[in-house]
C-alpha positions as CSV (number, residue, x, y, z in Angstrom):
1,M,85.1,67.3,-2.2
2,E,88.3,66.0,-0.6
3,S,88.9,62.3,-1.1
4,F,90.2,60.2,1.7
5,F,90.7,57.3,-0.6
6,P,93.8,58.2,-2.7
7,S,94.0,57.0,-6.2
8,P,97.2,56.3,-8.2
9,F,95.4,58.1,-11.1
10,P,94.5,61.6,-9.7
11,G,91.4,63.1,-11.3
12,V,89.6,59.8,-11.9
13,T,86.1,60.1,-10.7
14,G,84.0,57.4,-9.1
15,R,81.8,57.3,-12.1
16,E,84.7,56.8,-14.4
17,R,86.1,54.1,-12.1
18,L,82.8,52.2,-12.0
19,L,82.1,52.3,-15.7
20,T,85.6,51.2,-16.4
21,A,85.1,48.1,-14.2
22,L,81.7,47.4,-15.7
23,A,83.3,47.5,-19.1
24,H,85.6,44.6,-18.0
25,R,88.7,46.7,-17.7
26,E,90.8,47.2,-14.6
27,P,90.3,50.7,-13.2
28,D,92.9,52.5,-11.1
29,R,91.4,50.7,-8.1
30,I,88.4,48.6,-7.3
31,P,85.2,50.7,-7.2
32,L,83.4,50.7,-3.9
33,D,79.7,50.8,-3.1
34,L,78.0,51.3,0.2
35,G,74.3,51.9,0.4
36,S,73.4,52.6,-3.2
37,T,70.6,50.0,-3.1
38,Q,68.5,48.2,-0.5
39,V,70.8,45.1,-0.8
40,T,74.2,46.8,-0.6
41,G,73.7,48.8,2.6
42,I,74.3,49.0,6.3
43,H,72.0,48.7,9.3
44,V,71.6,52.0,11.2
45,I,73.1,50.5,14.4
46,A,76.2,49.3,12.5
47,Y,76.4,52.6,10.7
48,Q,76.5,54.6,13.9
49,K,79.2,52.4,15.2
50,L,81.2,52.8,12.0
51,R,80.9,56.6,12.2
52,Q,82.2,56.6,15.8
53,A,85.1,54.3,14.9
54,L,86.1,56.7,12.1
55,G,86.0,59.7,14.4
56,L,83.0,61.2,12.6
57,P,80.4,63.2,14.6
58,A,77.2,61.5,15.7
59,V,74.2,62.1,13.4
60,K,70.6,61.1,13.2
61,A,70.8,58.6,10.3
62,Q,68.4,59.1,7.5
63,P,66.5,55.9,6.7
64,Y,67.0,54.3,3.3
65,D,64.8,51.3,4.0
66,S,62.7,51.4,7.2
67,I,61.7,47.7,6.9
68,Q,65.3,46.5,7.0
69,G,66.6,49.3,9.2
70,L,69.1,50.6,6.7
71,A,70.8,54.0,6.8
72,I,71.6,56.4,4.0
73,P,75.3,57.0,4.4
74,D,76.2,60.7,4.9
75,E,78.5,62.7,2.7
76,D,81.3,62.8,5.3
77,L,81.4,59.0,5.5
78,I,81.1,58.5,1.8
79,A,84.1,60.8,1.3
80,R,86.1,59.1,4.1
81,L,85.7,55.6,2.6
82,G,86.0,56.7,-1.0
83,V,82.6,55.4,-2.0
84,D,82.1,55.7,-5.8
85,V,78.4,55.1,-6.2
86,R,75.3,56.9,-5.0
87,G,71.8,55.5,-5.1
88,M,68.4,56.9,-5.9
89,N,65.4,55.4,-4.1
90,P,62.0,56.1,-5.5
91,L,59.1,56.4,-3.0
92,N,58.0,53.0,-2.0
93,S,56.5,51.0,0.8
94,H,59.8,50.8,2.6
95,N,60.5,54.5,2.8
96,W,57.2,56.3,2.3
97,K,54.3,56.7,4.6
98,V,55.7,54.2,7.1
99,I,53.4,54.7,10.0
100,E,54.1,52.5,13.0
101,T,51.3,51.7,15.5
102,E,51.8,49.9,18.8
103,I,50.0,46.6,19.2
104,Q,50.0,43.8,21.8
105,D,50.1,40.1,20.7
106,E,46.9,38.5,21.9
107,K,48.6,35.2,22.8
108,S,52.0,36.2,24.0
109,G,51.3,39.6,25.4
110,E,54.4,41.0,23.7
111,L,54.4,44.5,22.3
112,Y,55.1,45.2,18.6
113,W,55.3,48.0,16.2
114,S,52.8,47.3,13.3
115,Y,52.9,48.8,9.9
116,H,50.2,48.3,7.1
117,D,51.7,49.3,3.8
118,E,50.3,50.4,0.4
119,W,50.2,46.8,-0.9
120,G,47.9,45.8,2.0
121,I,50.7,43.9,3.7
122,T,51.1,44.0,7.5
123,H,54.6,44.1,9.0
124,R,55.6,43.7,12.6
125,K,58.7,44.7,14.6
126,P,59.4,43.8,18.3
127,R,59.0,46.9,20.5
128,P,60.8,48.9,21.7
129,D,64.1,48.0,20.1
130,G,63.5,45.5,17.3
131,L,66.0,45.7,14.5
132,Y,63.7,45.3,11.5
133,F,60.1,44.5,10.4
134,S,59.0,41.0,9.4
135,L,56.0,40.3,7.2
136,W,53.1,39.3,9.4
137,Q,50.0,39.1,7.2
138,A,49.7,38.8,3.4
139,P,46.6,40.5,2.0
140,L,45.5,37.7,-0.3
141,D,46.4,34.8,2.0
142,K,43.3,32.7,1.7
143,P,42.6,29.1,0.6
144,E,40.2,29.7,-2.3
145,L,41.9,32.5,-4.2
146,T,40.5,33.4,-7.6
147,S,41.8,35.5,-10.5
148,Q,39.1,38.1,-9.7
149,D,40.5,38.4,-6.2
150,I,43.9,39.2,-7.7
151,L,42.6,41.6,-10.3
152,N,40.3,43.4,-7.8
153,H,43.0,43.8,-5.2
154,A,43.8,47.5,-4.3
155,W,47.1,47.6,-6.2
156,P,49.3,50.7,-5.6
157,R,50.1,53.0,-8.6
158,M,53.7,52.5,-9.6
159,D,53.4,55.0,-12.5
160,D,52.8,58.0,-10.2
161,P,55.4,60.6,-11.0
162,Q,55.4,61.6,-7.3
163,R,57.5,58.5,-6.7
164,I,60.5,60.1,-8.5
165,A,60.0,63.7,-7.4
166,G,63.4,65.4,-6.9
167,L,65.4,62.4,-8.2
168,R,66.6,64.1,-11.4
169,E,68.1,67.0,-9.4
170,K,69.7,64.6,-7.1
171,A,71.2,62.5,-9.9
172,E,72.6,65.6,-11.6
173,A,74.2,66.7,-8.3
174,Y,75.7,63.2,-7.9
175,R,77.0,63.2,-11.5
176,A,78.5,66.7,-11.0
177,A,80.3,65.5,-7.8
178,G,81.8,62.6,-9.8
179,Y,79.7,59.7,-8.6
180,A,78.0,56.9,-10.5
181,V,74.3,56.9,-10.1
182,V,72.1,53.8,-9.4
183,L,68.3,53.8,-9.7
184,K,66.5,51.0,-7.9
185,D,63.3,49.2,-8.7
186,P,60.3,50.5,-6.5
187,F,59.3,47.1,-5.2
188,A,60.5,43.6,-4.7
189,G,60.9,41.0,-7.5
190,I,58.0,39.4,-9.4
191,F,58.4,36.1,-7.6
192,E,59.2,37.6,-4.2
193,M,56.4,40.2,-4.3
194,A,53.9,37.5,-5.3
195,Q,54.9,35.6,-2.1
196,R,54.2,38.7,0.0
197,I,50.8,39.2,-1.6
198,V,49.4,35.7,-1.3
199,G,51.8,34.0,1.2
200,M,54.8,31.9,0.2
201,E,53.2,28.5,0.8
202,N,50.2,29.5,-1.2
203,L,52.2,30.8,-4.1
204,L,54.4,27.7,-4.4
205,M,51.3,25.4,-4.3
206,M,49.7,27.6,-6.9
207,M,52.7,27.4,-9.2
208,A,52.6,23.6,-9.0
209,S,48.9,23.1,-9.2
210,D,47.4,26.1,-11.0
211,A,50.0,27.8,-13.1
212,A,47.4,29.9,-14.9
213,L,46.2,31.5,-11.6
214,A,49.8,32.2,-10.6
215,G,50.3,33.7,-14.1
216,V,47.5,36.2,-13.4
217,L,49.4,37.4,-10.3
218,F,52.8,37.5,-12.1
219,D,51.2,39.4,-15.0
220,R,49.8,42.0,-12.7
221,L,53.2,42.6,-11.0
222,T,54.9,42.7,-14.3
223,E,52.5,45.4,-15.5
224,L,53.3,47.4,-12.4
225,K,57.0,47.2,-13.0
226,L,56.6,48.2,-16.7
227,G,54.4,51.1,-15.6
228,F,57.0,52.4,-13.3
229,W,59.8,52.2,-15.8
230,D,57.6,53.7,-18.6
231,M,57.1,56.7,-16.2
232,A,60.6,57.0,-14.7
233,L,63.1,56.3,-17.4
234,P,62.0,59.0,-19.9
235,R,62.5,61.4,-17.1
236,L,65.7,59.9,-15.5
237,G,67.3,57.5,-18.0
238,D,69.9,59.9,-19.3
239,V,71.3,60.6,-15.8
240,V,71.4,57.0,-14.5
241,D,74.4,54.7,-14.9
242,V,73.0,51.5,-13.4
243,I,69.4,50.2,-13.0
244,S,68.9,47.8,-10.1
245,L,66.4,45.0,-10.1
246,A,66.0,42.1,-7.7
247,D,64.2,38.7,-7.2
248,D,65.4,36.0,-4.8
249,Y,65.5,32.4,-6.1
250,G,68.3,30.8,-4.2
251,T,68.6,29.0,-0.9
252,Q,71.8,28.1,0.9
253,V,72.2,24.9,-1.1
254,S,69.7,24.9,-4.0
255,Q,66.9,27.0,-5.5
256,I,63.4,27.8,-4.1
257,I,61.8,26.7,-7.3
258,S,63.2,24.5,-10.0
259,P,65.0,26.1,-13.0
260,R,62.3,24.5,-15.2
261,M,59.5,26.3,-13.2
262,F,61.5,29.6,-13.3
263,R,61.9,29.3,-17.1
264,Q,58.3,28.5,-17.8
265,Q,56.5,30.8,-15.4
266,I,58.7,33.7,-14.4
267,K,61.5,34.2,-16.9
268,P,59.2,35.5,-19.7
269,K,57.9,38.2,-17.3
270,W,61.4,39.4,-16.5
271,Q,62.3,39.3,-20.2
272,A,59.6,41.8,-20.8
273,V,60.9,44.1,-18.0
274,F,64.5,43.9,-19.1
275,D,63.5,44.5,-22.7
276,R,61.6,47.7,-21.7
277,V,64.5,48.9,-19.5
278,R,67.0,48.3,-22.3
279,T,64.8,50.2,-24.8
280,L,64.2,53.2,-22.5
281,A,67.8,53.4,-21.1
282,P,70.1,51.6,-23.5
283,H,73.3,52.9,-22.0
284,A,72.4,52.0,-18.4
285,R,74.0,48.8,-17.0
286,R,71.5,46.2,-15.7
287,F,72.0,45.0,-12.1
288,F,70.2,42.0,-10.8
289,H,70.1,40.8,-7.2
290,S,69.3,37.2,-6.3
291,C,70.5,35.6,-3.1
292,G,71.7,32.1,-2.5
293,N,72.7,29.4,-5.0
294,V,71.5,30.7,-8.3
295,R,74.2,29.0,-10.3
296,P,71.8,27.0,-12.6
297,L,69.9,30.2,-13.4
298,I,72.9,32.4,-14.3
299,P,72.7,31.5,-18.0
300,D,69.0,32.5,-18.0
301,F,69.8,35.8,-16.2
302,I,72.4,36.6,-18.9
303,E,69.9,35.6,-21.6
304,I,67.2,38.1,-20.4
305,G,69.8,40.9,-20.2
306,V,71.4,40.9,-16.8
307,E,74.9,42.4,-16.9
308,I,75.7,42.6,-13.2
309,L,75.1,39.9,-10.6
310,N,74.6,40.6,-7.0
311,P,75.3,39.7,-4.2
312,V,77.7,36.9,-5.2
313,H,76.6,34.6,-2.3
314,I,80.0,33.1,-1.8
315,R,79.0,30.8,1.1
316,A,76.1,29.1,-0.9
317,T,76.6,25.9,-2.8
318,G,77.8,26.4,-6.3
319,M,78.7,30.1,-5.8
320,E,82.5,29.8,-5.5
321,P,84.0,33.1,-6.6
322,A,86.8,31.7,-8.7
323,A,84.5,29.4,-10.6
324,L,82.0,32.1,-11.2
325,K,84.7,34.4,-12.6
326,R,86.0,31.7,-14.8
327,D,82.7,30.6,-16.2
328,F,80.8,34.0,-16.5
329,G,83.4,36.7,-16.0
330,D,83.6,37.5,-19.7
331,V,79.9,38.6,-19.8
332,L,78.9,39.3,-16.2
333,S,80.2,41.8,-13.7
334,F,80.1,40.9,-10.0
335,W,78.9,43.4,-7.4
336,G,79.5,42.2,-3.8
337,G,80.9,39.0,-2.4
338,A,83.9,40.7,-0.9
339,V,83.4,39.1,2.5
340,D,81.1,36.4,4.0
341,T,78.4,38.3,5.9
342,Q,76.9,35.1,7.4
343,G,79.9,33.8,9.2
344,V,83.2,35.7,8.8
345,L,82.1,39.3,9.1
346,P,79.9,39.0,12.2
347,Y,81.7,36.2,14.0
348,G,85.3,36.1,12.7
349,T,88.3,38.0,13.9
350,P,89.5,41.1,12.1
351,Q,92.4,39.1,10.6
352,E,89.9,36.5,9.4
353,V,87.9,39.3,7.7
354,R,91.1,40.6,6.0
355,D,92.0,37.2,4.8
356,D,88.5,36.5,3.5
357,V,88.5,39.8,1.6
358,K,91.9,39.2,0.1
359,R,90.9,35.7,-1.0
360,N,87.6,36.9,-2.7
361,L,89.2,39.9,-4.4
362,E,91.9,37.7,-5.8
363,A,89.2,35.6,-7.4
364,L,86.7,38.3,-8.5
365,A,88.7,41.5,-9.3
366,P,91.3,40.6,-11.9
367,G,90.5,42.0,-15.4
368,G,87.8,44.4,-14.0
369,G,84.1,43.4,-13.8
370,Y,84.0,43.8,-10.1
371,V,82.5,46.2,-7.5
372,F,83.4,46.0,-3.9
373,N,80.5,45.3,-1.5
374,T,79.6,42.6,1.1
375,V,77.3,39.7,0.6
376,H,74.0,41.6,1.2
377,N,73.6,44.3,3.9
378,I,75.9,44.8,6.9
379,Q,73.8,43.8,9.9
380,A,73.4,45.5,13.3
381,D,75.4,42.9,15.2
382,V,78.6,43.1,13.2
383,P,81.6,44.2,15.3
384,V,82.8,47.6,14.1
385,E,86.4,46.2,14.3
386,N,85.4,43.8,11.5
387,I,83.8,46.4,9.4
388,M,87.0,48.5,9.7
389,A,89.1,45.5,8.8
390,M,87.0,44.9,5.7
391,Y,87.6,48.4,4.4
392,E,91.2,48.4,5.4
393,A,91.8,45.2,3.4
394,L,90.5,47.0,0.3
395,L,92.4,50.2,1.0
396,G,95.6,48.4,2.0
397,R,96.0,50.8,4.9
398,T,94.7,51.6,8.4
399,L,91.7,53.9,8.4
């Protein structure tokens, strides 16, 4: 495959480049990711605009995540930008059996697309041209929830081999083409998924007033995660370079729950998951996504086995890139944070985008331990000129 991203070290593959960076050595250039996970991607509308700007033919984008409206980047765009990483997405509620039905809101009269997923969660998206689905109804959102309600819920099977059908062949093809391979978790984090099942307010009240009941829910979700990895990694572990997990704990300024509550109620669950992943795929690097200000939790993340932190939420309190690199860059790699996706990328000028990228790379990239990506997904409203400016700042040339 012809590369449109020249390297000063001809013959270096994307996989070699990524693994060098994750070993905390400087590769020939900064490795680049676009779309290997559900948190490092691009909305289908922005994707189509980027293809047009690059002079690539129009295509019907394949969905990576129908809830978020993310596209799977096509091979021609991957080659044009010099992307080094490819993702494998097991069948899950965001890409499998997503059946939309039209409904009308009884109060407002507005039309929506509605989707009832395998967890029993109902999602809604404005019709006809909504950008993404939002959670509308949690299946166990009720005032007098019991442990039996949780145990008797119709939980989906995460250990079904059908979820990874064809992924080994895909990973082998990616490896043969020189790409690094990422395998993502099949559902959201333990804390985040619990919110989707019982409702965020209910979960937070439960954690504060009935930790034992919350523990029943966390234990069930942990069992589902372990079941997936016990099924998937014996089949795929040897062809995977990075394993992607996620759970959101940060807000723009602080944390959703206290570090004490995280350590007491959730950290042991994640420890079990990371221990299992490390046992089944010891060579694979462990990637963990958590938005917002998670600075107080980073030592805990490292303790349970996190090796890569994403998204490097540079605009959140406590997440200054230079300080993160100084304090944790010897043990953590950083994946993302190349540009502020809340302010600069959608609302800045192309030059402001270039300046932001330069500033963040100067902080995060020296000495290796860095992979180029935005702070979370590129959204639909981002001007294509700014997306181009972001990549041009990395390449050092006009696309």
